[in-house]
Rosetta silent file (secondary structure, phi, psi, omega in degrees, C-alpha in Angstrom):
SEQUENCE: MNDNSKKIKLVPIILLLLAVFDLRIEIRLLIDHLTFTSILYCIKEHSLAIAILVFSPSLFKVYNRN
SCORE:     score description
SCORE:     0.000 S_00000001
   1 L     0.000  124.660 -179.061   30.123   20.318   45.300 S_00000001
   2 L   -88.105  174.173 -176.192   31.844   21.596   48.406 S_00000001
   3 H   -65.361  -32.980 -178.374   31.199   20.609   52.017 S_00000001
   4 H   -64.580  -41.361 -179.991   29.155   23.727   52.766 S_00000001
   5 H   -71.450  -29.326  174.953   26.546   22.952   50.102 S_00000001
   6 H   -66.820  -39.941  178.627   26.311   19.335   51.328 S_00000001
   7 H   -66.065  -39.345 -179.125   25.589   20.608   54.842 S_00000001
   8 H   -66.867  -35.976  179.930   22.970   23.015   53.546 S_00000001
   9 H   -70.454  -15.708  177.121   21.171   20.224   51.639 S_00000001
  10 L   -81.696  -14.139 -176.449   20.819   18.305   54.908 S_00000001
  11 H   -58.583  -49.279 -179.639   18.747   21.084   56.489 S_00000001
  12 H   -65.991  -33.221  178.606   15.332   19.998   55.095 S_00000001
  13 H   -66.576  -43.243  178.610   16.009   16.359   55.977 S_00000001
  14 H   -64.806  -42.261  177.845   16.932   17.273   59.545 S_00000001
  15 H   -61.874  -41.639  179.581   13.849   19.505   59.857 S_00000001
  16 H   -64.864  -43.300  178.297   11.618   16.721   58.565 S_00000001
  17 H   -64.241  -41.225  178.374   13.083   14.179   60.987 S_00000001
  18 H   -66.537  -36.064  177.865   12.688   16.554   63.935 S_00000001
  19 H   -65.720  -43.848  178.463    9.074   17.277   62.971 S_00000001
  20 H   -66.614  -38.413  177.788    8.231   13.572   62.831 S_00000001
  21 H   -62.813  -38.774  178.061   10.069   13.020   66.115 S_00000001
  22 H   -66.626  -33.234 -176.293    7.997   15.784   67.713 S_00000001
  23 H   -93.822    3.835 -171.749    4.778   14.240   66.423 S_00000001
  24 H   -59.517  -40.958 -179.664    5.583   10.594   67.230 S_00000001
  25 H   -73.110  -40.021  178.607    3.282   10.334   70.280 S_00000001
  26 H   -64.519  -36.579  177.818    0.476   12.242   68.583 S_00000001
  27 H   -63.881  -42.399  176.963    0.727    9.941   65.574 S_00000001
  28 H   -60.830  -43.903  178.763    0.358    6.917   67.855 S_00000001
  29 H   -64.538  -39.250  179.068   -2.689    8.473   69.515 S_00000001
  30 H   -67.723  -34.118  176.960   -4.232    9.335   66.156 S_00000001
  31 H   -67.604  -40.233 -179.563   -3.732    5.756   64.954 S_00000001
  32 H   -72.905  -46.964 -174.454   -5.405    4.384   68.082 S_00000001
  33 L  -137.195   88.819  179.999   -8.240    6.917   68.391 S_00000001
  34 L   -84.275  108.375  177.058   -8.848    9.075   65.360 S_00000001
  35 L  -132.476  162.601  178.427  -11.268   11.816   66.344 S_00000001
  36 H   -62.321  -39.090 -179.735  -11.883   15.362   65.220 S_00000001
  37 H   -65.621  -40.213 -179.994  -10.798   16.638   68.634 S_00000001
  38 H   -67.895  -34.918  176.526   -7.496   14.749   68.529 S_00000001
  39 H   -66.179  -45.373  178.898   -6.716   16.158   65.095 S_00000001
  40 H   -63.036  -40.215  178.792   -7.441   19.709   66.257 S_00000001
  41 H   -63.369  -42.699  179.769   -5.334   19.204   69.395 S_00000001
  42 H   -61.709  -44.052  179.358   -2.440   17.898   67.311 S_00000001
  43 H   -66.518  -40.263 -178.181   -2.606   20.893   64.977 S_00000001
  44 H   -68.989  -44.850 -173.895   -2.920   23.359   67.863 S_00000001
  45 H   -84.036  -21.015 -177.304   -0.128   21.970   70.032 S_00000001
  46 L  -127.630   47.970 -174.249    2.343   21.051   67.267 S_00000001
  47 H   -65.098  -36.224  179.256    1.751   23.787   64.718 S_00000001
  48 H   -67.100  -43.401  178.708    5.435   24.221   63.818 S_00000001
  49 H   -64.355  -39.786  177.739    5.919   20.505   63.164 S_00000001
  50 H   -64.448  -41.619  179.559    2.735   20.413   61.065 S_00000001
  51 H   -63.737  -40.411  178.191    3.916   23.447   59.070 S_00000001
  52 H   -63.712  -41.735  178.272    7.272   21.793   58.387 S_00000001
  53 H   -65.772  -38.848 -179.392    5.531   18.643   57.156 S_00000001
  54 H   -68.980  -41.416 -175.616    3.174   20.633   54.940 S_00000001
  55 H   -95.282    8.738 -179.241    5.903   22.808   53.439 S_00000001
  56 H   -62.546  -36.229  176.256    8.616   20.137   53.175 S_00000001
  57 H   -59.839  -41.056  178.813    8.192   19.684   49.384 S_00000001
  58 H   -70.944  -31.467  175.015    8.920   23.371   48.812 S_00000001
  59 H   -62.543  -43.271  178.950   11.845   23.182   51.252 S_00000001
  60 H   -65.086  -36.487  177.059   13.348   20.356   49.208 S_00000001
  61 H   -63.816  -45.490 -176.606   12.860   22.379   45.997 S_00000001
  62 H   -66.277  -43.677 -175.398   14.560   25.447   47.446 S_00000001
  63 H   -81.267  -12.357  179.655   17.511   23.598   48.955 S_00000001
  64 L  -100.699    6.448  175.405   18.101   21.348   45.919 S_00000001
  65 L   -69.680  149.033  178.290   18.508   24.182   43.418 S_00000001
  66 L   -93.125    0.000    0.000   21.898   24.436   41.801 S_00000001
């Protein structure tokens, strides 16, 4: 395995970490006050981070192929 393929396999991990980092305050708010409105606001304002979290299993499948 060369260095380029190792770097490419880090892409889904980095995306997942950035998505969680983006959602860290919203996660705290949802833990404190879980309401339907807060869930909708989180989905509306952080749609890219939510999409990355939802599709992360398929990202790991695609990037871990040989």
